[in-house]
N, C-alpha and C positions, 0 to 999 in steps of 0.2 A: 496843138494840131499834130506835132510830131508824135506825141504820146498816143493820141487817138489813132494815127496812121499805123504806128507800130503795133498797137493792140489789134487792129483789123488784120494786119499781115499775119500775126500769130494765130488769130482765129481761123483765117482761111487755110493756113498751113495745117493747123491741127485738124480742122474739119476735112480738108482734102485728103490728108493721110489716113484719117479715120475711115472714109469711104473706100479708099483703095485697100485698106486693111480688111474691110469686110469682104471685098471681092477676093482678095488673096486667101483669106481664111476659108471662104466658101470653096475655092479651087482646091485647097489643101484637103478639106474634108471629102470632097468629091473624089479626088485621086486616092485618098486613103480607103474609101469605101470600095472603089473599083478594084484596088489591089487585094483587099481582104476578101472580097466576094468572088475572086477569080474571074473578073470581067476584063482583065487586061489582055487576054489572048495568049499568044505564044510567049515563051520565057523572055525573049528579047524585048517585047513590048512591055512586059511586066518590069523588067530592069529599067527601062526608060521612064515608066510612070513612077517607079519608086524614087529614082533620082530627081524627077521633077517635083514630086511630093516633098522631098527633103529640101531642095533648093528654094522652092517657094516658101517653105516654112522659115528658112533662114532669112529670106528677104522680108518676110512679114515681121520678124523680130527687129530688123533694122528700122522699118517704118514705125513699128510700135514704139520704139525709143523716141523717135522724132515726134510722134503723136503725143506721147505722155509729157515730154519736156515742153513742147509749145503750149499744150493745154494748161500746164501748171504755171508757166511763165506769163500767160496772158493776165494782165492786171484787172481785166473787166470781170471775169467770172470768179476769180479768187478761190480756186480749188484747194490750194495748199499742197506742200510737198508730202506731207504725211498721207494725204488721201491718194497719192500715187502708189502707195504700198499697202496701206491698211484700208480695206473696203468700208464704205458707208461712214466715212469720217469727213467728207467734204460738206461744207456749209452750202455749196451751190448744188441744187438738185441731188440731194444726198442719195436717194435710191438709185437713180439712173447712172450717176457718176460712179457710185459704189459697185454697180454691176460691171461697169467697164474695168474698174480696179480688180474685181474678182476674176474677170476674164484674163487680165494681165498676169495675176498670180498663178492661175491654172496653167497658162501657156508657159510661164517660167518653170513650173514644176515639170512639164512635159519636155521642155528644152534641156533642163539639167539632167534628167534621167536618160534622155536620148544621148547626151554626150558621154554619160557613164554607163551606157548600155552593156558594154563588154564586161563590166564589173558587177552587174546586177543579174539576178535570176530573171529568166524570160517572163515568168508569171508576174513578178513584181513590176518589171518594166511595163508589161502589157496593162496591168491594172492602172498605173499612173497615166499611161498613154490614152486610156479611155476618157481621161478628163478633157481631152480635146473636144469630145462630143458635148460636154457641158460648157466649155469655153465658147463655143460658137453661139448658142442661144443667148448667153449673157452678153456677148459682144453685139449681137443683133438688137437686143432690147436697148442696150446703151446707145447704139447708133440711131435707133428709132426715136428715142425720147430725150437724149441728152442735148441734142441740138435744136435750133429753131428753124431749120430749113427742110424739115420732113414734109411740109406741105407743098414744096416745089415738085413739079411733075417729074423731072429727071431723077431727083433723089428718091422719090417714092417708088418709081419704077425699078430703080437699082435695088432698094431694100427688099421689095416684095419678090423680085425675080430671084434674088439670092435665097430667100426663104423657100420659094417653090422648088428650086433646084435641090436644096438640101433635103427637103421633105420627100421629094420624088426619089432621090438616091437612097435614102433610108428605107423607104417602102420597097424599092427594088432589091435591096440587100436582104431584107426580111423574106421576100418571096423566094429569092435564090437560095437562101439558107434553109428554108423549110421544105423546098421542093424535093430534095433527095430523100429526106426522112419520110415524107408522105408517099413517094413512089415505092420505097422499100416496104413500108407497111402494107401498101396495097397489093404488092406482088406476093407476099408471104402466104396469105391464105389460099391463093390460087396455085402456088407451086407445090406446097406440102401435100395436099390430097392427091395430086397427080403422081408425085413420086411414090406415095404410099400405096396407090392402087394400080400402078402400071404392072401388067402381068409379066412383061419382059424382065423387070427388076426382080419379081418374085422367082422367075425361073433361074435368073443368074445367082440368086441366093441359094 
């Protein structure tokens, strides 16, 4: 009975931290998109959002450690310690647990390069930092299929709300990124002929 109770506690802690992690990673991605797309407003607000982005990322790392340790320590699922590092080696739901491990490895790469940012070239750091966009969907699929509670209303609402927010933010960033280029191309044909045919410009020459 004590062993069964302990296993249930580990499962609840692992699953609870996993769901909170999904929310935190979603917030980190949203803040990162807002800062990169210049949606933060004045420089003061940008500074606040960057700090919040960084601190939530660090909090996610702490919860991630708790999530991984409790999931591996749970004797019911038998994931194994190797599966916490090497993706797709778990005997329990190999694909979905492996996606979670892959997300952990990607986030670890982002964390290490962020700590060494001053010693790395910006382009190299930026390329690794883009892995966070791959870490989120792998974490989402892991959350969706690695557990047995996705049929619960509250869990389903949480999962799909996070997905909707991230997809909406990515679409908004693409729109904001493309808008200046489209506007510039649209103005060039209209401006050049006017400058070339303006009689006052000819007289000035």
